[in-house]
C-alpha positions as CSV (number, residue, x, y, z in Angstrom):
1,M,0.0,0.0,0.0
2,N,1.3,3.4,-0.9
3,D,1.0,5.9,1.9
4,K,2.8,8.7,0.2
5,K,0.6,11.8,-0.3
6,K,0.4,12.9,-3.9
7,L,1.5,16.5,-4.5
8,V,0.0,16.7,-8.0
9,D,-3.6,16.5,-9.1
10,L,-4.0,16.4,-12.8
11,S,-7.8,16.8,-12.8
12,Y,-7.7,20.3,-14.2
13,V,-5.1,19.4,-16.9
14,R,-7.1,16.3,-17.9
15,A,-10.3,18.3,-18.1
16,M,-8.6,20.9,-20.3
17,A,-7.1,18.2,-22.5
18,G,-10.3,16.3,-23.0
19,D,-9.3,12.8,-24.1
20,S,-5.9,13.8,-25.4
21,M,-3.2,12.1,-23.3
22,D,-0.6,13.6,-25.7
23,L,-1.8,17.1,-24.5
24,V,-1.6,16.0,-20.8
25,N,1.9,14.7,-21.4
26,E,2.9,17.9,-23.1
27,M,1.6,20.0,-20.2
28,I,3.5,17.8,-17.8
29,N,6.7,18.2,-19.8
30,I,6.3,21.9,-20.0
31,F,5.9,22.1,-16.2
32,I,9.0,19.8,-15.6
33,S,11.1,22.1,-17.9
34,Q,9.9,25.3,-16.2
35,I,10.7,24.4,-12.6
36,P,14.5,24.6,-12.8
37,E,14.2,28.0,-14.3
38,F,11.8,29.2,-11.6
39,I,14.0,27.9,-8.9
40,S,17.1,29.5,-10.4
41,E,15.4,32.9,-10.8
42,M,13.9,32.8,-7.3
43,R,17.4,32.1,-5.9
44,L,19.0,34.9,-7.9
45,H,16.4,37.5,-7.0
46,H,16.5,36.5,-3.4
47,Q,20.3,36.7,-3.4
48,N,20.2,40.1,-5.0
49,K,17.4,41.2,-2.6
50,D,15.3,42.1,-5.6
51,W,12.0,41.6,-4.0
52,I,9.9,43.0,-6.8
53,K,11.3,40.5,-9.3
54,L,11.0,37.7,-6.7
55,G,7.3,38.5,-6.4
56,L,6.9,38.5,-10.2
57,I,8.5,35.0,-10.6
58,A,6.5,33.7,-7.6
59,H,3.4,34.9,-9.5
60,K,4.4,33.2,-12.7
61,A,5.3,29.9,-10.9
62,K,2.1,30.0,-8.9
63,S,0.1,29.7,-12.1
64,S,2.0,26.6,-13.2
65,L,1.5,25.0,-9.8
66,A,-2.2,25.7,-9.8
67,V,-2.5,24.0,-13.2
68,M,-0.8,20.9,-11.8
69,G,-3.2,20.8,-8.9
70,M,-0.5,21.8,-6.3
71,E,-2.9,24.1,-4.5
72,K,-1.1,24.2,-1.2
73,Q,2.2,25.3,-2.8
74,A,0.4,27.7,-5.1
75,S,-1.1,29.3,-2.0
76,S,2.3,29.5,-0.4
77,L,3.7,31.3,-3.5
78,K,0.8,33.7,-3.4
79,E,1.9,34.7,0.1
80,L,5.5,35.0,-1.1
81,E,4.3,37.1,-4.1
82,L,2.4,39.5,-1.9
83,K,5.0,39.8,0.8
84,S,7.9,40.3,-1.5
85,K,6.2,42.9,-3.6
86,D,5.8,44.9,-0.4
87,G,9.2,43.9,1.1
88,I,7.4,42.4,4.1
89,D,9.0,39.6,6.2
90,A,12.0,39.3,4.0
91,D,13.7,36.9,6.5
92,Q,11.0,34.3,5.5
93,Y,11.6,34.3,1.8
94,S,14.2,31.6,1.8
95,D,11.8,29.3,3.6
96,Y,9.2,29.8,0.9
97,I,11.8,29.2,-1.8
98,R,13.1,26.0,-0.1
99,S,9.6,24.7,0.3
100,F,8.8,25.4,-3.3
101,E,12.0,23.7,-4.4
102,N,11.4,20.6,-2.2
103,D,7.8,20.1,-3.3
104,C,8.6,20.6,-6.9
105,Q,11.4,18.1,-6.9
106,L,8.9,15.5,-5.4
107,A,6.2,16.6,-7.9
108,I,8.6,16.1,-10.8
109,I,9.3,12.5,-9.7
110,E,5.5,11.9,-9.5
111,L,5.0,13.4,-12.9
112,Q,7.9,11.5,-14.5
113,D,6.3,8.3,-13.1
114,I,3.0,9.3,-14.8
115,L,4.8,9.9,-18.1
116,K,6.4,6.5,-17.9
117,S,3.1,4.8,-17.3
118,T,1.4,6.3,-20.3
């Protein structure tokens, strides 16, 4: 029995794609390819203390997470987006980024398993 909690929920992607598993797989591949860029940009903007750009990339990444059904992490990025745009609680930004990175690494493994099974 698998007790691991799934991070992704492809209900939205499947609904959008209709019966096209090719389209679902394409959306998964786009997501997988975007994540390293999002992580890299978040780290860079955090290191440079460029909170406005950090908020913008959080906003962009949040949309990708929502499409993949990662609602909890999308909500977390919404918090980061709003806080960083106002420069509030900057000492917490690295925690948001680390959580995003960890969840996305696990989600990518889940999604790669889905791709292998199709």
